[in-house]
N, C-alpha and C positions, 0 to 999 in steps of 0.2 A: 358684269357686263350681259348684255342680252346678244344673242345670237340668231339670225332670222334664215330660214331655207326656202327658198322661192321654189314651189311645185310647178315645175313646167311639162310641156308635152303636145305630141299632135291633138284634135279636138277626139273627146269620146275615147278617150284609152283609160277613164277612169279617176282623172285629178281630183276633180270635185268630191266623188265618192270618196276617197280617200282622205282629203282634208276635212270632210265632215267626220268620218270616222276618227280620225286623228285627233282631234279638237273637241270630239264629242258633242259637235253643236249643228245646226243645219244652217249656219252663217250663208255657206256657199250652194247656190242652186245647182242641182245635178239633174239635168235635162238631156233627151238624147236629140241633139242638135248642136251643131256647132257656134262658139262663142256666147253660149250660157252664162258665162262669167264676163261680166262686161267691167267693173273694177276689181281690184285685188283684193281678195279677203284675207285677212292676216289674223289667226287664234293663236296662241299660247298654250303649249302642253306643257303637262306637271311631267316631268322625267321619272318614272318609276325606277325606285333604288332601296332595296329591301333593307341595305345598310342603315338607312335614314331611319325606319320603321325601328330597329334594332335599337340606335342609337337613345331613339325617344321615349321607347320602353325604359331605358336603364337611368337615363335622366328623368324619368318621370315628367315628362314635358307636359304643359296644358296645351301645346300647339304643333302642329308638325306642317313643315314649310318645304316643298320639295322645290329645285332649282326648276327652270323652265327652260323650254326650248320653239322659237317662233316659225309656224308656218306661215308663208304667204301663198296663196291661191291663184296663182297668175292664167289669164285666160290661153285657150288654146295657137298656140304659134301654127301659119302655115307657108310652105314655100312661099318666097316673096316679101317676107315679113319684112326683112331690113330695107326692102325698096316700099315698104308702107302697105304692101297685099294685107287683107284679111283687117285686122286692125291694127296692123304696121306698129312703127316703132314704139309708140305708148307702152307696150307692153315689154320691149327692149330695156326700154328707160325703168320699169317695175323691178325686170332681172338686174340690172345695175346694182340695185339698190342692197341686196342679199349679201349673204356672206358664203354660201354655198348653192347649188342646183340640185336639185329633187327632181331628176327627170323619170317621170313615169310612162313605162312601154308597156303597150298590150301584147301581153303573152297568152293571150287565148281566144278563141274563136265562139262566135256568138253570132249567128245570122240574123238575129232581132236588134243587134247595135250597130248601127250605121258606122264603116270608116272611111275617113275622105279618100283614101285611095284605093278602096273597095278591096283590100287584101290584109292578110296580116302579116306584117312582116317587122318585128320591133327593130332590126338593126336599120333598115331603111328609114324606119320613121327616127331613130336617132339621128341618123345621118344628115333627116333634112332641117331639125333643128338647131343641129351643131352648124349647119354650113350656113344658115341664118344668122346665126350667132357671131361666125367669124367673119363673114361679109360685114356685118356691123361692125368690129373691131378692125376690120381692113380699111375700111373707110374714116374710123378715128383716129389710125394711127400715122398713116401716110403721111398728112400733112404736119404730123408733131414729132416726127423723127426728122423730117425735114428742117423743121424750126429748131430743133435741137442741137441738130449737126452744125447749123450755121453759128449757133451760138457756144457749142464748145470750141471750135476752130478760132474764137474772140477769147478765149481762155476763162468761161464759164466753166466751173469744175463740175457743180451740180448737173450743168447739160450734158457735159461728157458721160457722167455716170446714166442719165437718161438716152441720152441718143444709143448707149452702150445696150442696155438691157431693153429697151423700145424697139431698137433694131432688130435684136434677139429673135423678140416675138413676133415680130412685122415678119422676119422671115421664116418663121414658123408658119405662119398664117397664109404666107404664099404657096407654101409647100402643101397647104391642106392639112396643117396640122393646129390642133389648138395652143393657144398662148401659154395654158398651164404648165406646160414641158419647159417652159423659158428657166434657165437654170444662173439667176443673179449668183456673181462671181462674189459680193458681200453683202453685210446689213444694208448698205446704203443703197445699193441697186434693190433687193427684195423692197425695201421700205419704197423707192419711185414705181415697181411694177403694182405695189397693192394701191397707190396713190392713183395711177392711171383706170383705174376698174374696168379693166376688160373682161368682156363677159364670158370669153374662154380662159380668162385666168382662175375662174371660180373653181374650185373642187367640187367633182361630180358624184353625185351618189345616183345611182342606176336602180330604180324599182319597177321590178318584172310584176306585173299585172295579172295573173294566174287564176283558171277557174278553180273552185273550191276543193273539188276532189285532188286538184295538184299542187298544192299549198305548202304540203308536207317537203316535199320533195323537187316541186318544180316541174319542168318538162324540157322538150327538144329546145324550144323558143328561148326560154330562160337561160339555158346553158351557153345558147350563143351569146348572149347579152354577158355573162358574166366573163365568157371568154375576151369580148371586147374590152370591159372594163379593167381585165387584168393586163392585157395590151398597151393601157392609155395610163395606169395609175390611178383608176379611179375604183369607187367601192359598188358592190350588187347585191341586192337582198331581192326574195322572192316575199311577195304578200299576194293576199287575196282581199281586194277590197270588199269584197261581199261578204267574205267573213269578218272582216273589221267592224262593217253595218250592223251585222247581228250583234256581234259584241258589245256594242255601245247601248244598244237596248235589253241588254241583259242584267240581271242584277249581278253586281261584284262577286257575290259568293258562288254564283252560278259558271263564271268564266274559265275557270279552271277545268270544271268537267269537260264542258263543251270543247275548250282546246285538246283534251287529252283524248276525246273521242275519235279528231280529227287528226290525231299523230302530230298532234302540235306542242312544244313544250312551253313557248310564250306566244303575246299577240305580235300581231306586223307590227304595230307601236313600238314595241321593245326592239325588235331589229333594225326598225327604222333609226330612232333613237341612237342606239348602239355604234351604228355603222355611221352616224352623222356627228357623234361625238368623234370617233377614232378619224373620221374624213377633216374634221374642223382641228383635231389634235387641242382636245378639251379633257378636262379632268376636274374633280369635285372634294372638296374640302367641306367638313360641317364644322357648324357649332352648336354648342348642347347645352342648354341650361333647365331648371323647371319650369319656366315660361315658356319656352319656343326650343326644338330641335330643329336647324335649318341646315338645307345642302346649299353651297354655292359653286357657280362654275368659273373656272380660272383657264389659262393657256399652259398648256404642259411647258414645264421648262418655269416658271413663274417664281420668283423669289419671294420670301413672306411679305416684304412691304408691298409688292403688286396684289397678293393675293387679299392683303387686309383692306387695299382699296376697291377691291368688290364690293366690300361692305359698306365704305365709305370713305371718301377722298381725303377726309381727314386722319384715318385709320393711317393711311398711307403717309401725310405727311409728316406726320406726328410720330412715327412708328418708332419702337423702341424694343420689343423683343415680341415674341410668339412663344406661348405655352401650348406645347406640343405632344400629342399621345397619337399614335399608331391607332389604326381601328382596331384591327386584329387584338392591342393590347386592351383598348378601350372596352371592349366586348368580353374578352376573356376573363379579365379580372374584375367587370361589373363597374366600371364607372368612373369618373376622374378622382375622388379620393384615394380609393383601392390602386390606382396606376401611378400615382404619386407616391402611396405607401410600398411599393413596388419597385419604386426607381424608375420609373416608365414614363414618368411627365419630366419630357425636357425643354429646356429654354434655348431657344433658338434666336439666333439673330438676323441680320439685314442680307447676309449673303445665302441664308437656308432656303434651299430649292423644295418648295411646297410638294408633297407627295400626294398621290391620289387616296383618298381616304382618312386622311388626317384629320383628327380632330383638334380645333384651334380656338386657344383663346389669345384674343392681341392686347396687348399692353400699348398704349400711347399718349402724347402729351402735345396739346395744341395751345 
């Protein structure tokens, strides 16, 4: 299952710098002028997970394959984008295709870096982008809700559910609130809301880009962003894009010491990944063996056949059972054979809810 996070924000807030650092590439041109990103750059990021390394060491795996999260660097939005200002609706379309929005906000002062509004105000910046997304959603919904309501009066059950959930979203938007605050009454409405691909229905992670000396504790500006995130059910993290840029140029063995000197326990990448996983409701299971140990992403609450389908659709179709070992048991006992001898290898069926960290082997028949 591939998940993609779209990095958005006003011009010159550090989007492309962060993207380059996160993906350890120079795929996105970072330049000190608006619209330096013309086409959305896409990068796949290996998700850091110490558990995978420990499992691979025990299994004596020849290869280690982490799970990945995709990041899409989308050009800076400006006021009026929904009406075609700047580079306009092209970028709203790019946002529509991602699973979550990573909204980078400038929370640092620097006279050498131009700000489109000539002032540093992350809340105002967030509202500019949010307003453009809401305006785009409003335009998208008004006709759709009317059409669904007309079909509902003719007895169309799906249209009735659609008119209900999209009508609620439309009311929120007209009240200046994002569609992600919509509360579907059942799974059908939740499915229809997801299919609508509303920009403001997507989960949001605010990334507060601060100066290097503020990366450990943030600052007054980032505190305002955290309060905003808490009020709307979003997530927020503090990152210094400048530090992340330095990190990726260092040998891996030097990075931990560099972070410690700055009072940091982990990189900005790790914080963004963890917050992104939490935002999207994602978990990780593992497969292990002498050829490879691998991490797999699955949605929280998935049953064993669904998790098997993350490896291959045939695994889900022909699912028989899952041989399951909890991560803690796998590591503390020293691997599959020892876990089996200790009675910690379980045979789980189709109704098993996969747990984060499970080490699984699937039995299937096609």
